[in-house]
C-alpha positions as CSV (number, residue, x, y, z in Angstrom):
1,M,10.0,-7.8,15.3
2,Y,12.1,-10.7,17.3
3,S,11.0,-14.0,18.3
4,L,12.2,-16.2,21.2
5,Y,10.9,-19.6,22.2
6,S,10.2,-19.8,26.1
7,K,10.0,-23.0,27.9
8,L,6.2,-22.0,28.9
9,I,3.9,-25.0,27.3
10,K,0.0,-24.7,26.8
11,T,-2.2,-27.5,26.7
12,S,-5.6,-26.7,24.1
13,S,-9.1,-28.0,25.0
14,I,-8.2,-31.1,22.3
15,G,-4.9,-32.0,24.2
16,T,-2.6,-30.8,22.0
17,R,0.6,-28.6,23.2
18,Y,1.9,-25.5,22.0
19,M,5.1,-24.1,22.7
20,A,4.5,-20.6,23.6
21,V,6.5,-18.0,21.2
22,F,7.8,-14.3,23.2
23,T,7.4,-11.8,20.5
24,Q,8.8,-8.4,20.8
25,I,7.2,-6.0,19.0
26,L,7.9,-1.9,19.1
27,N,4.5,0.0,20.6
28,P,4.7,3.2,18.2
29,I,2.8,5.1,20.8
30,S,4.8,4.1,24.0
31,G,8.4,4.0,22.1
32,Q,8.8,0.6,24.2
33,N,9.8,-2.8,22.8
34,E,7.3,-5.1,24.4
35,W,7.4,-8.9,24.6
36,A,4.2,-10.7,24.4
37,A,3.4,-14.5,24.5
38,K,1.9,-16.1,21.2
39,D,1.5,-19.7,20.6
40,D,3.9,-20.9,18.1
41,T,1.1,-20.9,15.6
42,Y,0.8,-17.1,15.8
43,D,3.9,-17.0,12.6
44,Y,1.2,-18.9,10.2
45,Y,-2.1,-17.2,11.4
46,Q,-0.2,-14.0,10.5
47,E,1.1,-15.3,7.0
48,V,-2.4,-16.5,5.7
49,A,-4.2,-13.2,7.3
50,N,-1.4,-11.0,5.0
51,A,-1.4,-13.6,2.0
52,G,-4.1,-11.7,-0.1
53,F,-5.7,-15.1,-1.6
54,G,-9.1,-13.7,-1.1
55,D,-8.4,-10.7,-3.1
56,M,-7.9,-12.7,-6.2
57,L,-10.6,-15.0,-5.4
58,H,-13.0,-11.9,-5.7
59,D,-11.6,-11.1,-9.0
60,W,-14.7,-12.2,-11.0
61,E,-13.6,-10.9,-14.4
62,R,-9.8,-13.4,-13.5
63,N,-11.6,-16.4,-12.8
64,Q,-14.0,-16.2,-15.6
65,K,-11.6,-15.7,-18.2
66,Y,-9.1,-18.5,-16.8
67,Y,-12.0,-20.8,-16.5
68,Q,-13.3,-20.2,-20.2
69,A,-9.4,-20.4,-21.3
70,L,-9.4,-23.8,-20.1
71,K,-12.3,-25.0,-21.6
72,K,-11.5,-24.0,-24.9
73,T,-8.2,-25.3,-24.4
74,I,-9.1,-28.6,-23.3
75,A,-11.9,-29.0,-26.0
76,H,-9.5,-28.1,-29.0
77,M,-6.8,-30.5,-27.6
78,H,-9.2,-33.2,-27.2
79,S,-10.8,-32.5,-30.6
80,L,-6.8,-33.1,-31.8
81,G,-7.2,-36.5,-30.5
82,K,-4.7,-35.3,-27.7
83,K,-5.0,-36.4,-23.9
84,A,-4.8,-32.8,-21.4
85,H,-2.3,-33.3,-19.2
86,V,-2.2,-30.1,-16.7
87,L,0.2,-28.7,-14.3
88,D,-1.0,-26.0,-12.4
89,I,1.9,-24.0,-10.8
90,G,0.7,-22.5,-7.4
91,T,-2.6,-23.6,-7.3
92,G,-3.2,-21.3,-3.8
93,T,-6.9,-22.9,-2.9
94,G,-6.8,-25.2,-6.2
95,I,-9.3,-23.1,-8.0
96,L,-7.5,-23.5,-11.2
97,S,-6.8,-27.3,-10.9
98,M,-10.7,-28.2,-10.2
99,M,-11.4,-25.9,-13.1
100,A,-9.1,-27.7,-15.3
101,V,-10.9,-31.1,-14.0
102,S,-14.5,-29.4,-14.6
103,S,-13.3,-28.6,-18.0
104,G,-12.1,-32.1,-19.1
105,A,-8.8,-32.6,-18.1
106,D,-7.0,-36.1,-18.2
107,S,-4.8,-35.5,-15.3
108,V,-3.8,-32.6,-12.9
109,T,-1.1,-32.1,-11.0
110,A,-0.8,-29.2,-8.7
111,C,1.7,-27.5,-6.7
112,E,2.0,-25.0,-3.8
113,A,4.9,-24.1,-1.9
114,F,3.3,-21.8,1.0
115,L,2.6,-24.8,3.5
116,P,-0.6,-23.5,5.1
117,M,-2.1,-22.9,1.7
118,A,-1.0,-25.9,0.4
119,N,-2.4,-27.9,3.3
120,C,-5.9,-25.9,2.9
121,A,-6.1,-26.8,-0.7
122,E,-6.0,-30.5,-0.2
123,Q,-9.1,-29.8,2.2
124,I,-10.8,-28.0,-0.2
125,L,-10.2,-30.3,-2.9
126,E,-11.8,-33.1,-0.6
127,A,-14.7,-30.9,0.1
128,N,-15.2,-30.4,-3.6
129,G,-14.6,-34.1,-4.2
130,M,-11.7,-34.0,-6.2
131,K,-8.9,-34.9,-4.1
132,D,-8.3,-38.1,-6.3
133,K,-8.5,-36.0,-9.2
134,I,-5.9,-34.1,-8.7
135,K,-2.2,-34.7,-7.8
136,L,-0.9,-32.0,-5.0
137,I,2.8,-31.4,-4.8
138,K,3.7,-29.2,-1.8
139,K,6.9,-27.7,-3.3
140,R,8.1,-25.4,-5.7
141,S,7.6,-26.0,-9.0
142,T,11.5,-25.8,-9.7
143,E,12.0,-28.7,-7.3
144,I,9.7,-31.0,-9.1
145,E,11.2,-33.7,-10.8
146,I,9.9,-36.0,-13.6
147,G,9.5,-39.5,-12.9
148,V,9.4,-38.9,-9.3
149,D,6.9,-36.1,-8.3
150,M,5.2,-36.3,-11.6
151,P,4.7,-39.3,-14.0
152,R,5.2,-37.3,-17.2
153,K,5.6,-33.7,-18.7
154,A,2.2,-31.7,-18.6
155,N,0.9,-30.5,-22.2
156,L,-1.0,-27.8,-20.7
157,L,0.1,-25.4,-18.4
158,V,-2.2,-23.1,-16.1
159,T,-0.3,-20.7,-13.7
160,E,-1.2,-16.8,-12.1
161,V,2.5,-16.4,-10.7
162,L,1.8,-12.3,-11.9
163,D,1.6,-9.5,-10.1
164,T,1.6,-5.6,-10.7
165,E,5.0,-5.4,-12.3
166,L,3.9,-8.8,-14.3
167,I,7.4,-10.3,-13.5
168,G,8.0,-9.4,-9.5
169,E,7.1,-12.8,-8.4
170,G,9.6,-14.3,-10.8
171,A,7.7,-15.3,-13.6
172,I,10.4,-15.4,-16.2
173,G,12.4,-17.8,-14.0
174,I,9.4,-20.2,-13.2
175,Y,8.6,-20.6,-17.1
176,N,11.6,-20.5,-18.1
177,H,12.3,-23.5,-15.5
178,A,8.8,-25.0,-16.5
179,H,9.9,-25.3,-20.2
180,A,13.3,-26.8,-19.8
181,H,11.7,-29.5,-17.3
182,L,8.0,-30.4,-16.5
183,L,6.6,-29.4,-19.9
184,T,6.3,-31.3,-23.4
185,D,7.4,-29.4,-26.5
186,D,4.0,-28.9,-28.1
187,V,3.0,-27.6,-24.3
188,I,-0.3,-24.7,-24.2
189,C,0.2,-22.1,-21.5
190,I,-2.5,-20.4,-20.1
191,P,-1.9,-17.6,-20.1
192,S,0.4,-17.4,-23.4
193,K,1.0,-13.9,-23.9
194,A,1.6,-10.5,-22.0
195,V,2.0,-7.1,-23.3
196,C,3.1,-4.2,-21.0
197,F,2.5,-0.6,-21.7
198,A,4.2,2.7,-20.6
199,Q,2.6,6.2,-20.8
200,V,4.9,9.1,-20.0
201,V,2.7,11.9,-17.8
202,S,3.6,15.4,-16.2
203,S,1.8,15.3,-12.8
204,H,2.8,18.1,-10.3
205,L,0.6,16.2,-7.4
206,A,2.4,12.5,-8.3
207,A,5.9,14.4,-8.7
208,Q,5.4,15.2,-5.2
209,W,5.8,11.7,-3.9
210,N,9.4,11.5,-5.4
211,S,11.3,14.6,-4.5
212,M,11.7,17.8,-1.9
213,K,10.6,21.0,-2.8
214,I,11.6,24.5,-2.0
215,L,9.9,25.4,1.4
216,A,8.4,29.0,1.9
217,N,6.7,31.3,4.1
218,L,3.4,32.5,3.5
219,D,5.0,35.2,1.9
220,G,6.5,32.9,-0.5
221,D,9.9,34.0,0.6
222,V,12.2,30.7,0.2
223,L,13.0,29.1,3.8
224,L,14.7,25.5,2.9
225,R,15.9,24.4,-0.1
226,P,17.0,20.9,-0.9
227,P,20.4,20.4,-0.9
228,K,22.4,19.3,-4.2
229,E,22.9,15.7,-3.2
230,I,18.9,15.6,-3.0
231,S,18.1,17.9,-5.9
232,E,20.6,15.6,-8.0
233,C,19.5,12.4,-6.9
234,K,17.9,9.8,-9.2
235,G,15.5,8.3,-6.7
236,E,14.5,4.8,-6.5
237,A,13.5,2.8,-9.5
238,N,10.9,0.8,-7.5
239,L,7.5,0.9,-8.4
240,H,4.9,2.9,-6.6
241,D,1.8,0.6,-6.9
242,V,-1.5,2.5,-7.1
243,Q,-5.0,2.3,-8.0
244,L,-4.4,4.7,-10.7
245,S,-8.1,5.1,-11.8
246,Q,-8.6,6.7,-8.6
247,L,-6.0,9.4,-9.2
248,P,-8.1,12.4,-10.1
249,L,-7.8,13.4,-14.1
250,E,-7.3,16.6,-13.4
251,T,-4.3,16.1,-11.3
252,F,-2.1,14.8,-14.5
253,R,-1.2,15.5,-17.9
254,P,-0.4,12.9,-21.1
255,I,2.6,13.4,-22.7
256,T,2.6,10.5,-24.7
257,Q,-0.5,7.9,-25.4
258,P,-0.2,4.5,-23.6
259,L,3.1,2.9,-25.9
260,E,3.6,-1.0,-26.0
261,I,7.2,-1.6,-24.6
262,F,7.6,-5.1,-24.0
263,Q,6.0,-8.7,-25.1
264,F,6.2,-11.6,-23.0
265,D,5.7,-15.0,-24.8
266,F,4.8,-17.9,-22.1
267,N,4.2,-20.4,-24.3
268,K,7.4,-20.5,-26.4
269,K,9.9,-23.0,-25.7
270,E,12.7,-21.1,-25.7
271,P,13.9,-19.3,-22.8
272,R,12.7,-15.7,-21.6
273,A,15.5,-13.2,-21.6
274,S,15.9,-12.2,-17.8
275,E,17.2,-8.5,-19.1
276,R,16.2,-6.4,-21.8
277,H,15.6,-3.0,-22.9
278,C,13.3,-1.3,-25.2
279,N,13.9,2.5,-26.1
280,M,11.4,4.4,-28.7
281,E,11.2,7.7,-30.4
282,A,8.1,9.6,-28.9
283,K,6.4,12.9,-29.6
284,A,5.2,15.1,-26.6
285,S,1.5,15.7,-27.3
286,S,1.2,18.4,-25.1
287,V,3.4,20.5,-22.9
288,G,4.8,19.6,-19.8
289,S,7.3,17.7,-17.7
290,T,8.1,13.9,-17.9
291,D,8.0,13.8,-14.3
292,L,6.2,10.2,-14.2
293,V,5.6,6.6,-16.0
294,F,2.4,5.0,-15.8
295,Y,2.8,1.3,-16.3
296,W,-0.1,-1.5,-16.9
297,W,-0.1,-4.7,-18.8
298,E,-2.6,-7.2,-20.4
299,I,-2.6,-10.9,-20.9
300,A,-4.0,-13.2,-23.7
301,L,-5.3,-16.2,-21.7
302,D,-5.5,-18.0,-25.0
303,L,-3.0,-18.8,-28.2
304,E,-5.4,-17.2,-30.4
305,G,-5.9,-14.0,-28.1
306,E,-9.5,-13.9,-28.1
307,I,-9.5,-14.1,-24.1
308,R,-7.7,-11.0,-23.0
309,L,-7.5,-9.9,-19.8
310,S,-6.2,-6.1,-19.2
311,C,-4.9,-4.2,-15.8
312,A,-5.2,-0.8,-17.4
313,P,-6.7,2.0,-15.7
314,F,-10.1,2.8,-16.8
315,W,-9.3,5.8,-19.1
316,A,-7.5,3.5,-20.9
317,H,-9.3,0.2,-20.5
318,P,-9.6,-1.6,-24.0
319,H,-13.4,-2.8,-22.7
320,L,-14.6,0.8,-20.8
321,K,-17.7,1.5,-23.4
322,E,-18.9,-2.3,-22.9
323,M,-18.3,-1.9,-19.0
324,A,-19.7,1.2,-18.7
325,A,-22.9,0.6,-20.6
326,S,-23.6,-2.1,-17.9
327,E,-22.3,-0.3,-14.5
328,Y,-22.6,3.3,-14.9
329,P,-24.2,5.2,-13.2
330,A,-24.8,2.8,-10.6
331,K,-20.8,2.9,-10.2
332,P,-18.4,5.9,-10.7
333,L,-16.8,5.8,-14.2
334,S,-13.4,5.2,-12.4
335,N,-15.0,2.1,-11.4
336,V,-17.0,0.2,-14.0
337,I,-13.9,-1.4,-14.9
338,P,-13.1,-4.7,-12.9
339,W,-11.6,-4.0,-9.3
340,R,-8.6,-5.9,-8.0
341,D,-5.8,-4.9,-5.4
342,H,-3.5,-8.0,-6.4
343,W,-3.1,-6.9,-9.7
344,M,-2.9,-3.0,-9.7
345,Q,-0.9,0.0,-11.7
346,A,2.5,1.0,-10.9
347,I,4.2,4.5,-11.3
348,Y,7.8,4.8,-11.7
349,Y,9.6,8.4,-11.2
350,V,11.8,9.8,-13.8
351,P,15.3,10.0,-12.8
352,K,15.7,13.4,-14.3
353,P,12.5,14.6,-16.1
354,L,12.6,16.8,-19.4
355,N,10.7,20.0,-19.7
356,L,9.0,19.4,-23.4
357,Q,6.6,21.5,-25.5
358,K,4.3,19.9,-27.8
359,D,5.2,17.7,-30.7
360,D,9.0,17.3,-29.0
361,T,10.8,14.6,-29.8
362,F,12.1,12.4,-27.2
363,T,13.2,9.2,-26.3
364,L,11.5,6.9,-23.7
365,L,14.2,3.9,-22.2
366,C,12.7,1.2,-21.0
367,N,14.0,-1.9,-19.0
368,H,14.1,-4.5,-16.9
369,D,15.6,-7.9,-15.1
370,E,14.0,-11.2,-14.1
371,Y,11.9,-9.2,-11.5
372,S,11.7,-5.6,-12.1
373,L,11.2,-2.5,-14.6
374,W,13.1,0.8,-14.8
375,F,12.5,3.7,-17.0
376,D,14.3,7.1,-18.1
377,V,14.0,9.7,-20.8
378,S,16.7,11.5,-22.9
379,I,16.6,14.3,-25.8
380,G,16.4,12.9,-29.3
381,T,16.7,10.1,-30.7
382,N,20.2,9.3,-30.2
383,E,20.1,6.7,-27.4
384,L,17.3,4.3,-29.1
385,N,20.1,1.5,-28.6
386,K,21.2,2.7,-25.0
387,K,21.1,0.3,-21.9
388,V,20.3,2.2,-18.9
389,P,21.2,0.9,-15.8
390,R,18.8,0.7,-13.0
391,H,19.4,4.0,-10.8
392,Q,19.3,3.8,-7.3
393,C,19.0,6.5,-4.3
394,S,22.0,8.1,-3.5
395,C,20.6,11.0,-1.1
396,R,19.3,8.5,1.3
397,M,16.1,10.4,1.1
398,H,14.3,8.1,-0.7
399,L,15.6,5.0,1.1
400,T,14.7,6.4,4.4
401,Y,10.9,7.8,3.8
402,S,7.7,6.6,2.4
403,R,6.3,8.1,-0.7
404,S,3.5,9.4,1.5
405,R,6.0,11.0,4.0
406,I,7.9,12.6,1.0
407,G,4.2,13.9,-0.3
408,Q,3.4,15.0,2.9
409,M,6.4,17.1,3.2
410,N,5.6,19.0,0.0
411,E,1.8,19.2,0.8
412,S,1.0,22.9,0.4
413,I,-2.2,23.4,2.5
414,R,-0.7,21.4,5.4
415,N,2.6,23.3,5.3
416,K,0.9,26.7,5.3
417,R,-1.4,25.8,8.4
418,Y,1.6,24.9,10.2
419,M,4.0,28.3,8.9
420,K,0.7,30.3,10.0
421,C,1.2,28.7,13.5
422,L,4.7,29.0,13.5
423,E,4.8,32.5,12.4
424,E,3.0,33.7,14.9
425,K,4.4,31.7,17.5
426,I,8.1,32.8,16.9
427,N,10.4,35.6,17.4
428,E,13.7,36.7,17.9
429,S,13.7,35.1,21.7
430,S,12.2,31.7,20.7
431,N,14.6,28.7,21.7
432,V,12.3,25.8,19.8
433,L,12.2,22.0,20.7
434,V,11.2,20.0,17.8
435,L,9.9,16.7,18.5
436,G,9.6,14.5,15.7
437,D,11.4,12.8,12.5
438,S,12.2,14.8,9.9
439,C,10.5,17.7,10.8
440,L,11.5,20.0,8.2
441,L,8.9,23.0,9.5
442,G,10.7,23.0,12.8
443,L,13.9,23.5,11.2
444,A,12.8,26.3,9.3
445,S,11.9,28.3,12.8
446,V,15.7,29.6,12.4
447,K,14.7,31.4,9.4
448,L,11.6,32.8,11.0
449,G,13.5,34.3,13.6
450,A,14.4,32.0,16.4
451,K,17.2,32.2,18.8
452,S,18.0,28.5,18.7
453,V,16.0,25.3,17.7
454,I,17.0,21.8,18.9
455,C,15.8,19.0,16.9
456,Y,15.3,15.3,18.5
457,E,16.3,13.0,16.0
458,P,16.8,9.6,17.1
459,Q,16.9,7.8,13.6
460,Q,20.2,8.2,11.9
461,Y,19.5,8.8,8.6
462,S,16.6,10.9,9.1
463,R,19.3,12.8,11.3
464,E,21.8,13.0,8.7
465,F,19.0,14.2,6.3
466,L,18.1,17.1,8.5
467,K,21.9,17.8,8.9
468,G,22.2,18.1,5.3
469,I,19.2,20.4,4.9
470,A,20.9,22.5,7.9
471,K,24.2,22.8,6.2
472,N,23.2,23.8,2.8
473,N,20.6,26.5,4.0
474,Q,23.4,27.7,6.0
475,L,21.6,27.6,9.5
476,E,22.9,28.7,12.7
477,N,21.9,28.0,16.3
478,V,21.1,24.4,15.8
479,K,21.3,21.2,17.4
480,I,20.4,17.9,16.0
481,A,20.0,15.5,19.0
482,Q,20.2,11.5,18.8
483,K,18.7,11.0,22.6
484,L,16.5,12.9,24.7
485,G,19.6,12.6,26.9
486,D,22.0,14.6,24.5
487,I,19.9,17.5,25.4
488,T,21.3,19.5,28.8
489,D,19.1,20.4,31.5
490,D,20.3,24.1,30.8
491,E,19.1,24.1,27.3
492,L,15.7,22.4,28.3
493,Q,15.1,25.1,30.6
494,A,15.8,27.9,28.0
495,V,13.1,25.8,25.7
496,N,10.3,28.2,25.5
497,F,8.2,26.8,22.5
498,I,7.8,22.9,21.6
499,F,7.0,22.0,18.0
500,A,6.1,18.9,16.3
501,E,4.1,18.0,13.0
502,P,3.7,15.4,14.5
503,Y,5.6,12.3,12.5
504,F,7.6,9.5,13.4
505,L,8.8,6.8,11.4
506,T,7.6,4.0,13.4
507,S,4.4,5.2,12.9
508,I,1.8,3.6,10.6
509,L,-1.7,4.5,11.9
510,P,-2.3,7.9,12.3
511,W,-2.7,8.0,16.2
512,D,0.7,6.2,16.2
513,N,2.2,10.1,16.4
514,F,0.5,10.4,19.5
515,Y,4.1,9.4,21.0
516,F,4.4,13.2,20.6
517,G,2.5,13.2,23.8
518,T,4.7,10.1,25.1
519,L,7.7,12.4,24.8
520,L,6.2,15.4,26.5
521,M,5.2,13.6,29.5
522,Q,8.9,11.9,29.5
523,L,10.2,15.7,29.5
524,K,7.5,17.9,31.3
525,D,9.6,18.0,34.8
526,K,12.4,19.1,33.2
527,F,10.8,22.4,32.4
528,H,9.7,25.1,34.5
529,K,5.7,26.0,34.6
530,F,5.0,22.6,32.0
531,E,1.6,24.1,32.0
532,E,2.4,27.3,30.8
533,M,4.6,25.8,28.0
534,P,3.6,27.2,24.7
535,I,3.0,24.0,22.3
536,S,1.8,23.0,19.1
537,P,0.1,20.6,18.5
538,L,-2.0,21.3,21.7
539,G,-4.5,18.2,21.1
540,A,-5.7,15.7,18.9
541,K,-9.1,14.1,17.8
542,I,-10.0,10.6,16.4
543,Y,-12.6,10.9,14.2
544,C,-14.3,7.9,12.5
545,V,-17.6,7.4,10.2
546,P,-19.5,4.7,8.7
547,L,-18.6,3.7,5.1
548,E,-20.3,1.5,2.3
549,F,-16.7,0.8,0.2
550,L,-17.3,-0.4,-3.1
551,D,-14.6,-2.8,-2.9
552,L,-11.9,-2.3,-0.4
553,H,-13.9,-4.8,1.8
554,K,-13.1,-7.6,-0.4
555,I,-9.7,-8.1,0.9
556,R,-11.4,-9.5,4.5
557,S,-14.6,-10.6,3.3
558,P,-15.5,-14.6,2.5
559,V,-15.4,-16.2,-0.5
560,K,-17.8,-18.9,0.0
561,E,-17.8,-19.9,-3.7
562,C,-16.1,-19.2,-6.6
563,E,-17.0,-20.1,-10.4
564,G,-19.4,-23.3,-8.3
565,F,-16.5,-24.6,-6.0
566,D,-16.9,-24.6,-2.8
567,L,-14.2,-22.4,-0.5
568,R,-15.8,-22.5,2.6
569,L,-13.1,-23.8,4.1
570,F,-10.6,-21.1,3.0
571,D,-13.1,-18.9,4.6
572,E,-12.7,-20.5,7.9
573,M,-9.0,-20.7,7.8
574,V,-8.6,-17.1,7.0
575,Q,-11.1,-15.6,9.1
576,K,-9.5,-17.7,11.9
577,S,-6.4,-16.1,11.1
578,I,-7.7,-12.6,10.8
579,S,-9.1,-13.1,14.3
580,V,-5.8,-14.5,15.5
581,A,-3.0,-12.3,14.0
582,Q,-4.7,-8.9,12.4
583,A,-5.2,-5.8,14.2
584,K,-8.9,-4.6,14.5
585,V,-7.9,-1.5,12.8
586,E,-5.2,-1.3,9.8
587,A,-3.7,1.8,7.3
588,Q,-5.3,2.3,3.7
589,P,-4.6,4.8,1.2
590,L,-8.5,5.6,1.4
591,W,-8.2,7.8,-1.9
592,E,-7.3,4.8,-3.6
593,Y,-10.9,2.7,-2.4
594,P,-13.9,5.1,-2.7
595,G,-16.5,4.3,-0.1
596,K,-19.9,6.4,0.6
597,A,-20.7,7.8,3.9
598,L,-23.5,6.6,5.9
599,A,-23.3,9.1,8.5
600,K,-21.6,12.6,9.3
601,E,-18.3,11.8,11.1
602,Q,-18.0,11.5,14.7
603,V,-14.9,12.3,17.4
604,I,-14.4,9.4,19.6
605,L,-11.4,10.3,21.4
606,Q,-10.0,13.8,22.0
607,V,-6.3,14.2,23.9
608,D,-5.0,16.8,25.5
609,F,-0.9,16.8,24.9
610,K,0.0,18.6,28.1
611,K,-2.3,15.6,30.1
612,F,-1.5,12.9,27.5
613,D,-0.9,10.7,30.7
614,Q,-4.7,10.6,31.8
615,M,-6.8,7.1,30.6
616,Q,-10.2,7.6,29.0
617,S,-12.9,5.0,28.4
618,L,-15.4,6.1,26.1
619,K,-18.5,5.2,24.1
620,G,-21.5,6.2,22.4
621,S,-23.1,5.6,18.9
622,I,-23.8,7.0,15.0
623,P,-27.0,7.5,13.8
624,I,-27.2,6.0,10.6
625,E,-28.5,8.9,8.0
626,Y,-28.2,6.8,4.8
627,T,-30.1,3.2,4.2
628,S,-27.3,1.5,2.7
629,S,-24.8,-1.4,3.3
630,C,-22.0,-1.2,5.8
631,N,-18.8,-2.9,5.6
632,G,-16.0,-1.0,7.4
633,I,-15.4,2.3,9.5
634,A,-12.9,4.7,8.7
635,L,-10.7,6.5,11.1
636,W,-8.5,9.6,11.1
637,V,-6.8,12.1,13.2
638,D,-7.2,15.8,13.2
639,W,-4.0,17.8,15.0
640,L,-5.1,21.2,16.8
641,L,-2.3,23.3,16.5
642,D,-3.6,26.0,18.6
643,S,-6.9,26.6,20.6
644,T,-8.8,28.9,18.6
645,G,-10.8,26.1,16.8
646,N,-10.1,27.8,13.5
647,P,-10.2,25.4,10.6
648,K,-7.2,26.9,9.7
649,S,-5.5,25.8,12.6
650,I,-6.6,22.4,12.1
651,V,-4.5,19.7,10.1
652,S,-6.4,16.8,9.1
653,S,-5.2,13.2,8.0
654,G,-9.0,12.6,7.1
655,P,-11.2,14.2,4.2
656,T,-10.0,17.2,2.5
657,E,-13.8,18.2,1.9
658,P,-16.9,18.1,4.1
659,I,-18.4,14.5,4.8
660,E,-21.8,14.7,2.4
661,V,-24.0,11.7,3.9
662,G,-24.7,9.5,0.7
663,K,-21.7,10.5,-1.3
664,H,-18.3,9.5,-1.7
665,V,-15.7,10.8,0.5
666,K,-12.5,12.8,-0.6
667,W,-9.4,11.6,1.3
668,N,-6.0,13.1,1.9
669,M,-3.6,11.5,-0.4
670,F,-0.4,12.0,1.5
671,V,-1.2,9.7,4.9
672,R,-2.8,6.7,5.3
673,Q,-6.4,6.3,7.2
674,G,-7.2,3.6,9.6
675,V,-10.0,1.5,8.5
676,H,-11.8,-1.7,10.5
677,L,-13.3,-4.0,8.0
678,M,-15.9,-6.1,8.9
679,S,-16.1,-9.3,7.9
680,Q,-19.5,-9.4,7.0
681,T,-21.4,-6.5,5.3
682,Q,-24.6,-5.5,6.8
683,Q,-27.6,-3.7,6.0
684,V,-28.4,-0.3,7.5
685,V,-31.3,1.7,7.4
686,N,-31.8,5.5,7.8
687,G,-33.3,6.3,11.4
688,K,-33.3,2.4,12.3
689,S,-29.7,1.6,12.2
690,E,-26.7,3.0,14.7
691,V,-23.1,1.7,15.1
692,S,-22.3,1.8,18.5
693,W,-18.3,2.2,19.7
694,E,-15.7,1.9,22.3
695,V,-12.8,3.4,22.9
696,E,-10.1,2.3,25.5
697,F,-7.4,4.6,25.6
698,K,-4.6,3.7,28.1
699,P,-1.6,6.1,27.1
700,G,0.7,4.6,29.5
701,K,0.9,1.2,27.8
702,G,0.4,3.1,24.6
703,L,-3.0,1.2,24.2
704,I,-5.7,2.3,22.0
705,D,-8.5,-0.5,21.6
706,F,-11.6,0.1,19.2
707,N,-14.9,-1.8,19.3
708,F,-17.4,-1.0,16.6
709,I,-20.9,-2.9,16.0
710,V,-23.4,-2.6,13.5
711,K,-27.1,-2.6,15.3
């Protein structure tokens, strides 16, 4: 995205003058860079809308335990005759500072570097009668000076600068600086300690997110093998953050129990090491491959370790039994532990997995630097003191494609349906044009007997990826074109089959891949009798279904109050920002976020790719069939590979099983669906409520606009 300031001045109703910002955005459906005029406050709204503070404030366990630790610690300090001078680093809305005041702190200083949030916190403190009780510093903690910004060092630090990886937001450096410059020698920190856990697992399903598998035809004959540079690549060390509790238990096998790997003592004055390794001997508890490491952490909020908060998935959570007793069966067992999206769990992919038998001994190699972790394994125990450098992708596949796209390329059911279509269409006279990025299936047409294949690949790394596959598999009569203009008129005239998955690197939402239709419209005059040209897919349908999400809606829902503190000003700021800068529909991996269907799915738009340039304006309604609460609408695309209507000729980005009203939907795990989240949850009644919808489709402008109203 690029922004240029124009000379256009706007005047608001209250007389404030704003300079307009022309923002350049790539439209994924039209493929065009478009300029849009935005107020110069647009970036502000976008930052606020995407900040994710609301999710943390909906985390009741986090809030209650921080409050509990503050009350306990401040009371203990007072019992010893000490005053409690509190520093709150990264205060956000000011919630922890207000908790400290209510817990009896003698002074409270809060700092917040994100200026929109700092300004909001200032108003929230005033609304809660605490503006004069909390000193707010609008800068980073590393910029604070004692005697200038703070009158004295603090002897109680409360902060939440943790992320899924624990240290990814710079916690090590923040704590080290605070201890060196801002905190007394006898300081107490909340939280005081953290423990990190790792579990080695075998998972054929999850491993698909990290590697390219062999592509075979319907008879099992190998069509494409990954080249050596891919099969030998160690992949990226970056975490894959997921809601591990939603990963079906049958899709992975533990190779070890959860192992304690690193401890972080936030309370000690000595600097925390920015780099460490922890290698440990492990014994395989079952047969399997060391594909992955599951990772999470637990914090002790008080010095004694009595108030603890765990980010473990449900099956490893230390308090599962107590939580299940109060929540199950009202919620699925996988959702009885507190939900949070700001602290998830992580998957790390092992560079070179080992195939182990039960009771085999191996070494788990754990490493961290100032901001991240990485893992490896080795046979035996002779490398217990070995420090392993952070591995990096050398084949570019992991750098070019998302985890979901890599998994998609390996998805067997999807590939079989495309392969069925190709085997029916391809013969020795086929001249195939493939439109889409990294389309291995189209490339495989050569091995199915096609006379020639032309792949349109505008993205450099994706183009090099396909060239490497073609070379490794000795594919002949293949042309990989960077631009449509690189395909000659004679070559286009010879084309007698057009194929796409479709997938484009610029796509975020499922229907962004309608760019396939845009490309067809650009090329149709080049073909003789385009209307008779065999293409696949022929068309697509966008479906929607109203849902009651268990938790996902909280990322957009108003907080109102948190632990007795009024946060409505925060809600107003966020809702305004969302209305200005947030799309009506966003992409989410819905398999991670359980939602109950309130009705059967409904088609709200169908496109014929040979007539893609036709505008459509549609409306309808979905009768509610299950009395409950509606807080979101899920949307997805079904790709129609041929005209038969056979379910095996449809590739869906939506549910993997038929939707049953009143039950949780099971979603495709290798693509993100679209979701419209409502700012307010609404009660709906079977037979009396409905969701009305409108869709505006303007293919020339690359526009698909949705509107939903619950009645």
